[in-house]
N, C-alpha and C positions, 0 to 999 in steps of 0.2 A: 429676916423671917419671911416665910411664904405669905403672900397676900391672900386674902379671902377670895373665894370664888364669886363672880359677879351674880350669877344666877344659878339656882338649884333646879334640876329636873326640866331642862328645856327639851320638850318631847315633840317629835315630828311624826305625823301619821298621814295616811291617805295619799300615798304616791300612787297614781292610778294606772300608769302604763309604762311600757319600756321605751317609748319613743321620745321621752324627755318632756312630755306634757304632764305637768304636775298640778294636782290640787292639794294645797297645803293647809293643814291646821296646826297651829303652834300653841301649845299649852305651856305657858310660862308661869311657874310658881316663883314670883320675883321677891327677892330680898334686896332692899336698897343697898347697893354695894358701897362701902366706904372708899374714899379716895386712896389711891395707891401712890401717885407721885405729886398730884396737884388737885385743886378744887374742882377742876373741870373733868376729871377723869371718870367720875361715877357715870355721868350721862353718856360719855364716849363708850364706856364699857357696856352699858345697856344696849346702845344702838349696835355695837359691833357684835354682841352676842346674839341679838335677835336676828341680825343679817346672817350670821353663821348657821343659825338653827334652821333657817328656811330653805335649805337647798339639799337636804340629805335624808335618806331613809335609814334609820338606824336598825340594829338588830333588836328585835323585841323577844325577850325570853319568857316563856310561860312557866318554867320551872326554875330551880335554883341556878344561880350563875355558874357556868363552868370555870375551872381554875386554869390560869396560864402561869407557867413557871417564869419567874422574873429573875434574870441574871443581871444584876445592877453593878455595872462598872463605870458609872457616869463620871466618877472622879479620876478615872484612870485613862491615860493616852495609850490605847491599844494599837500595836502595829496592825496595819490594815490586812496584811496577808494572814496574820494569825487569826484575826476575826473571820476572814473569808474561809479559812480552813475549818474553823469551828462551825460556821453556818452550813458548809457543805456536809460535815459529818451529821449535824442535826437533821438536815434535809434528807440525806441518804437513808437514815434509819427509819424515818417516818414514811418515805415512799416505799421502802421494803415492806412495811406493815400493810400499806395499801395493796401492793402487788400480791402479797401472800394472804390478804384478807384476814389478817390476824388482829388481835386487840390493838387499837391505836395507841401510840405514845402521846403524852400530854403536849399541848401546844406550848410554845416558849417565846419569850421576848427578851432580847439582848439589848442592853443600854450601855453606851459608852461614848468616849471621844476617841479620836485617832491621832497618831503622829502625822505630820504633814504628808500628804500623798495626793497624786492625781489618779482618778480612775476612769476607765473607758468602758462603754457599753459594747455589746456584740458587734455593732456596725459603726462604731465611732470613727469619725474622720480625723486622721492624724494632723491635718492642717489646722485644727482647732487647738493644737499645742503651739503657742506662740513663741516660746523661748527654747533655744537649742544651745546646749543640752538643757533639759528641764531641771529646775533647782531641786525637785523632790522625785522620788520614785514614781514610776507610771505603771499601773497595773490594769491589764485588760480582764474584764470580768464577764459573767454570763447574764448580767442584768440588761434591760433595755436602756435606751437613752444615750446621750453623748457624754463628752468629757466633763468631769466635775472635780471639785477639790474637797478633801476632808482634812481637818486639822484641829488643833486645840481651840477650845471656845465653841466648837460646833457639837451640838447633841445629836447622836445618831441612834435610831431605833431599828432593830432588825427583828420583825415578827416572823416567827416560824409557825405558821398557822395552817391547819387543814380546813380549807374553804368549804368542805362539805358540811361543816358544822356552823357555817355562817351563810354565805351565798356563793354559789358556784358561778360567779360572774366577775370576769377580770376587771371590767369597767367599774362595777360596784366596789371592788376592793380598792382600786386607785382612788376613787372619790372618798372612800372611808378613810384612807391614810390622809388625804388632804383635809378631811373634816377634823381629824385629830388636831392638826396644826391650826386650822382656822379657829376652833374653839379655844385653843391655847392662847392665840393671839388675842381673841376677844376678851380673855380674862385680863389682859393688860390694856384693854381699851383700844386695840388696834383692829381695824377691819380688814382681815385677810380675804383675798379674792382668788377665784379660779380665772384663768384665761382660756377662752374657747380654743381648742386644737392643741393646747399645751398642757403638760402636767406640772405639778408644783403649786406653791402658794405665793401670792404676790401682795405687796402693800404699796399703794400709789404707783403702780407700774414697775416696782423693783421686786426681784424674786428673794424671798426670805427662806424658803424651803424647797429642797430638790427631792424628787422621788425617782426611784428605780427598782424594779422588782424582777424576779424570776419565779415562775410557777411550774412545778412539775407534779403531775397527778394530783392537781389541786392543792399542793403543799407549797407554801411561799418561802421565799428568802430575799435578802436585801431589804430595802425599806425607805426610810425617811431620814433626811439630814436637815436639822434646824439650825440656822445661823444665830447663835446667841450672842457671843462676844469674841469672834475670831479675828485674826489679823486679815482685814479685807484686802490688803495689798497682794496677798497670794493669788487672788483671782485674776490679777493682771497678766499672768503667764498663760492664760487660756481664754477661749471663747466659752464662757460658761454655758453648759448644756447645748452648745452649738448655736446659741441665739446671741447674735452680735449687737442687736439694737435695744436690748433690755438690760438695765444694770442689776447688780446683786447688792443686797443690803443685809442688815442684821437687826436683832432686837436692840442692841446696844446703840446702833446708829439711829434707830427710830425713836428710842426713848432715852436720850442721853442723860437726862436728869435722874433716871430711876436706878442706875447702878445695877443693872440686871446681870446675874451670873448664872452659871449651870445649875448649882443646887436649888436655886429658886424655881427655875423652869422645869427641872426634871420631875418635881412632885406634881406640878400642874399638868404637864403632858401625860403623865401616867394615869392621872384621874380621868382625863378626857379620852384616853385610849380605852379604859374600862367602859366608859359611857357609850362610846361609838360602837364597840364590838360586843357589848353585853357580857363582859367577863369580870372575874376578880383575879387579882394577881397574888401568887404565892412565892414570896421571896426565897431564893435558894442560896445559901452560903456556898460560894463556888470560887475557887481560884481559876485563873485563866489557863486554858490548856496549853501545854508546852509544845504540842505538835504544830509545826508550821512548815508546810511543804515547800514554801518558797524562801525560807530564811537564807539559804546559801546563795541566793541570787539577789538578795536585797542590797543593790549597789545604787547609790544616789544617781538619779537621772536615767537609770536603766529601764527599758521597756520590758515588762514581765508578761509574756503571753500564756 
């Protein structure tokens, strides 16, 4: 069953300037959180959640919360190229609205797992692929960042958002995505951290979540990958995110006694997504699109450019 959230309404305000000098007030309406896996977790959860709340400026809505369409395929291992085609279609239709100054389409959030795959960013160095030939497909994408792995047991979120309704600030958007993960980890009593100069979220020096985005006319695609309970051996074939001196970890490794799986994490991460971006989710019954422009080239170990 889904564990209760540690704290309700952790609100951050008064971020004073854009130079990173912040004056923070945190208003915590605390409910003593019950233990999730052991008698010590309650205090760990409080500490982790307070730490997470004190580094981010959330979206404050004065009116009703806007709706984001939720396409929830978290229980499905979606071929990466199919998800990529789907994102591109959603992005293109929204960018067209921006160009034509027509009525905007609603924002969307895609939630899924993937079949095993390695993905490359726009400027990824192929030397970070350590196994030749690679054991899985390799797909070059238009996101930023270096090589990463996606596969079963990893929860992936692809927000298709028009940032004109949030903040037109790429730095803010990256920190917002990290904040979703940090608050999710805090619910489990883990203190997620940012590392200066790097993207992603870390626990005790190990990366538990990778980020990569593309933004066109302030509309986003790609997003967050959270390592819940994947096969960690698959990262041995790459230099994850091009960072050789930092390990990769997962929630299952960090909390081995908790038996954490995708269904538990998805409900928590969606709630924190709503809190950070100031939205509500509208689930959409939707089968996966059949269109996959790369399907005919999906050969194991092949580089798809």
